[in-house]
N, C-alpha and C positions, 0 to 999 in steps of 0.2 A: 550409580546417577541414576534418575530416573527424567524424563522430560515429556513435557505436557504441551500440544499442540494442538489451541482453538481455532478453529479455520469450517471449511464449507466441504462436501463430497467432492469437488471437480478438484479440485487445491491440487496440479500435480507438483507443484514446491513443495506443500507441504509432506507429501508422498514420497517422493527424491527425499530428503532430508530423513523423516523417518528411514527408511531405508539405509542411507549412509550413519545416520545414528547409530544403529543397530550392529551395522557391520564393525562399528569401532565400539560394541560392546553394549552401549547406552541403552536401555530402555525407553522408549516413546510410544505416549500413547496420541492418538487424534480426538477430540471428543469437537462435539458439532450441536454447536450451540441452538441451529435450527429444528432440531429434533424434540425443544421442549415445545409444548405436554403433547401431542398427538402421538410421537413414538418414546418417546421417554420420560420414566418415571425419576423422582430427586427425594430424597427423604434428606432435610436438617434437622439433627437432635439436638438439644441444648436441656445442660444442667448445670445447675452449681458445679457442678464437680469435673465437665467435659463438655466437647463437642463435636459433632461427627457429620459430615457431608455423606452421602452416597447418592451414584446413582446406574440405573442399568433399565436395558432395552431388550428387544427381541436376539440380537447379533452378542447378548453376554452371558453365559450361565449365573455368573449369582453379579452384585451389584457392584462397582467398583466403587473405593475408598479417593474421597480426592479434597480430602481435608488438609493435609500436610505433609503428601506425600512425593511430591513435586521440588526438585532444585533445579530443574529452569524450567521457564514458561513462554512459549513464544505465541505472543496474543496477538495472530495471526489473521485471519479472516474471520471473529467472532459476526454472526446473522443471529438478526431477532428470534424470538421465537416464533413457530408458526404455528398460527388460529388455522384448524381444519376448517373447511367448509359447511359440514355437518352441523357445527354451532348454531342454534336462534341466531336470528341478523340482530335483534335486540338484546340479546348479551357478549356482540362480539366486542363492544367498545371497554365494555369490563372484563372480559378474558385476555383482552391483550395489556390491558393496563397492566393489570395482576403478572401475567408472565413475566413480562418487562421488568416489572419492581424487582423481579426472583434474577431475572438473566442479568440485571445491571451491577446485581450482588453477588454474582459467581468472582470476579476478579477478587473481591474482599474477603472471600471462604478461602482462596487459596493461601501457599505459604508466602507473605510477607516477604521474608528474608529470603525467596528463590529467585534467580535470573532471570529480568525480565524482559523481554526484547518485544516491546519498548515499553516503558512502565505505564500501569493504568494512566497515572493523572496527568501525562502525559501526553494523550489524547487530545482534549480540548482543544490546547494549543498546536497541535500539526495538523490539526483537520480545518485550523482556518488559515487561508490563506492570505487575511489581512495582517493577522500578527505574524505570521511571515514574514512579510513584506516589510512590517515595523521593525524586527528582530535583526532583519536581515541589513539593512540603514545600520543598526546602533552597529553593530558587528560590523561594518565596513564597506561590506560588498557597497556593487554598484546596483542599481537598480531602474528598471524604468521608470520615468515620468509615467505618474498612474491617478486617477479616479476611481475610486469608487463610489456606486451611488446610484439611488432610485430617483434621483430630481432630474425630470425630460429634459429641462430646459438645460442646466447644467452639461448634463451628458452632451447633449446638440454644441452647448459650444466649446467643451472638449473638442471633439471631433473635425469640426471647424477649425481650430486655433492650433491644430496637429495635422490640418490638411495634406500640407506638402510633405510631412515624413510620413503619414497614411498611421491608424489609429487599429488595434487588435481588441476583442471581444473576449473574455475569458468569464465559465462562469465559477462560482466556490467550489462545486463539484462535480465530481463525473454524470453526463446524461444520457440514456437513451432513450429512443422509442419506438415500440413494436411495430415492425411494418410485417406486410404477408408473407418474405419468406425471410427474416431475422433481425437484424436491430438499426437505427441508425445512429450514431452515435455525432455529440454536438463535442467537435473542432475547436483551433482554436481557428479563427479568419479576421481575415481585414477586414475593417466595416467603411463604410462611407455614411453621412446622412440620410440616405437616399435607406438604404439598408437597414435602419434601425426602426422597430415597427410605433404602434401606437402610441399616444403619452401616458395613455394608460395604461398599459401593457409597461413601459417601464418603470412606473412607479411600484407595478406590483411584485416586478421583478428584478433587485439590487443584482448590480454586475459588478465586474473589476473591465478597467479600459483605459487598456496601455497605448503611449506611444512607441509605432514599433521599431524595433532594434533593427538595423541591415545586421546580416550574420555572412561570416565568414566558414564557421562551423559551430556544435552544439558539442557537448559534453553530458555524458551519464557519469554521475560520480558516485558511487556504491562506495558506500564506508560499513566498516563491520569494527566498531570502536574506534580508533586510530587508526586502524588497518585502511589506506584508501585507497581507492581502484578509479583510475578513471580511461573513460573510454572516446575518441573520437568520432563522432557522426558525422559523416559530409554530407548533411542531407541540402544542400544547396545544387547539389549535383545530379537530384532528382524533383523533376518538377511539380510532382505532389507535394513533395516534404518538403519546401523550401517555405512556409510556414508553421507547420508541423510534422516535424518529422514522423511522428506515427500513424500518417496516412501513408506511408512508403511499406510495400510488400517486404512482408519481412524476408525473402529470397533476394530481394536488392539491395538490402540493406547493409552497408560496408561500414565494419569500426575498427578500430586502430588504438592501442592499446597508447599513451600518454600519460609521460612525469606530469605534475599539476607546479606549480610554483611553488615554495615553500610560505612564504605568504597567503596562501590560498587555500591553504591545508590549515593553516591557526585558526585562519576564521571560523572554517568549516567546522572545526572542532567546538573554537570557542561558541559556535553557533546549536551543537548538538548537545554543549553543557547547561547551554542556556534552555532549550528546547526541553530537556531532559531526557534525549532519548541515546542510544548507544547504539543503532544502527538505523540506517535510511541511505534511499537514493536521492541526489540531488541533481537539478538538472540548470547548467548555463548555456545561455549563447558566447560565442568569441566575435566579438566584431572584425570587421574589415581593419580596423590598427588595433587588433588583438587587447582590444580589453574584456575582461571577462565576467557578464552581466549576471546576476543570480533570478530564475524564475522560480525555483522551489522546490520543494524536500518533500517526497514519499515517503512517507515513515514505517512503509511497510508494502515499498514497491515491488514490482519484477525485478529477478536480477539473473534470472537463470539463462534469460534469454541472451545476456551477449556470452555466456560461456559458450552456447549453440554455436557464436559465431567467429567465439574466438577462444576454442577449447583452453588454450594453453593459462587462461586467467585462473581454472580450477573453483570458482564462485561456492559450486558447492562442497569439496571441502573445507573451503575455505571457513564458509557459513556453517559447517560442522564442528570444528575446531573452534571459532568463535562459543557454539553454544557452551561444550565442551570445557573451555579455561575460564568462562562467565568472567570476564572482565574489557573495563574498556580500554585500556592498554594493554592491547592486543596485536602481536604481530605473527608471523607466518611465514613458512616456507614448503616449497614441494619437496616432498621426499619418494624412495621407495612405496610406501604406501599410499601416496595421495588419491583420492578417486577421485572418478570421472561421472560427469552426468551422463553421457551415452550408456554408458557403459553399465548404469540402473534406470534407464527410461523405460524399457519393457516392464519392467515388475513394475516399475512406479505408474503406467499405466493401467495394469491389473487390477491396481491395487484402488485408482480412482474409480475404475468401470465398477468396481465391488460397490465401493463405500455409495456410489449413486443412485445402485439397486438397493441398496438396505437403509439407506438417509434420505432426510427432508431432503430434494435440491430442485434450488430454487433458479436456477442459471439454465435453462431447458429452451430458449430461443435462439438459433444460432447466431452466429452473427455473420455480419454482412460486409463488405468489400465498401 
C-alpha cells in the first residue's frame, strides 16, 4: 500500500501520520505543493497510448512517478505555488495564473480510485460556512439565529434586535495580521453597534453575525468515517475562553471524553454524507438546557492536540488505521500494537525541521498569544 500526503513543511500532523503508517508497513510520501515552481520540476507526458506525471527537486535523486501509484491520498494542507521574488514584477500575474492552473489540476491527475481524505469535490462546499449552516439545518441540527450580510443597516438592525442576548461576529475564514513579534489572530467576539466599523467597511467585508448562545460547555467531535469520538471542553471555567475556547492556553485546557447521543451521531453521519467528506472535526455548543447547537465542521481540522491532553484516545493510531482500512464504515479498538503520538514526537519534529530547511516554508511568523 502507498499513501500520499499533500501538505506544507511544518505540518507535524503529516509527519506523525507518515511515521505511524511506515511502522505499520505502509509506504508514505509527503508532497509540498508550494515548492512549485521555484524548487520543484514537473513533467506531464501525454500520448494516444498513455500518460504519466513525474516530479523532482533537489531532495530526490530521480523523478517520482505520481500518476497512479497511490492507494490513499490525504489532501491535507495543499498550498498555492510560491512564485519567487526574482521574477519580474510585470510577469508575476501571468506566472501565478499558469502555476495555479497546474496546481488545481493535480488532484485530477492522481488515482481517482484511491481512498481520498477528503474527496476534492467536497472542498468548495466544506470551506463555506454558509453552506454548512444551511445543510446543518436540513440535517436537523439546532443552529444559532444568523445573519450573513454586507448590508450596514441590516447588520445594525440585527445587532440591535438581539441586544439582550448579544451578537457575535465570525469571518468566513481564519485571518491573521503580522505584528512586530508575531501575528494577531481574529477570534470570535461579542459585538455591539458601537464596535462596528464604518458603513463602507461593513459593505465591502461580508460577515457572519449570530445570536450569542449561552454555554454550559463545548464539544469537539472528531470523525474518522463512522467512528465518532467526542470530548467535552470546559470553556466556561476560563475567563479567556468563555466566548472562544481557542484563546485558552493549551496547558490550561481540560478535556474529558464523552459519549454523544445516538441521534446526534446519526445527524453527524448524515451531514458528512451530504458534504461528501469521510473525515472532519465538528464544533458544538452545549447550552445550560443541554441542547446541542451546531457551530461548524473543519474538514481538515487538527486532532492530535486532543491526544496530547487525553492520551488514551490514541487518535494517531485511529487515523492511521482509518487510512489503511479505506472505508467510511470504520471501527477501531486498542490492541497491544496501538501506536501513541508521544512516542513518535521526536522523530516527527526532526522530519518537520528537515522539511522546513529543504522546502518552501510560508509560515515563518511565530504565533503570539
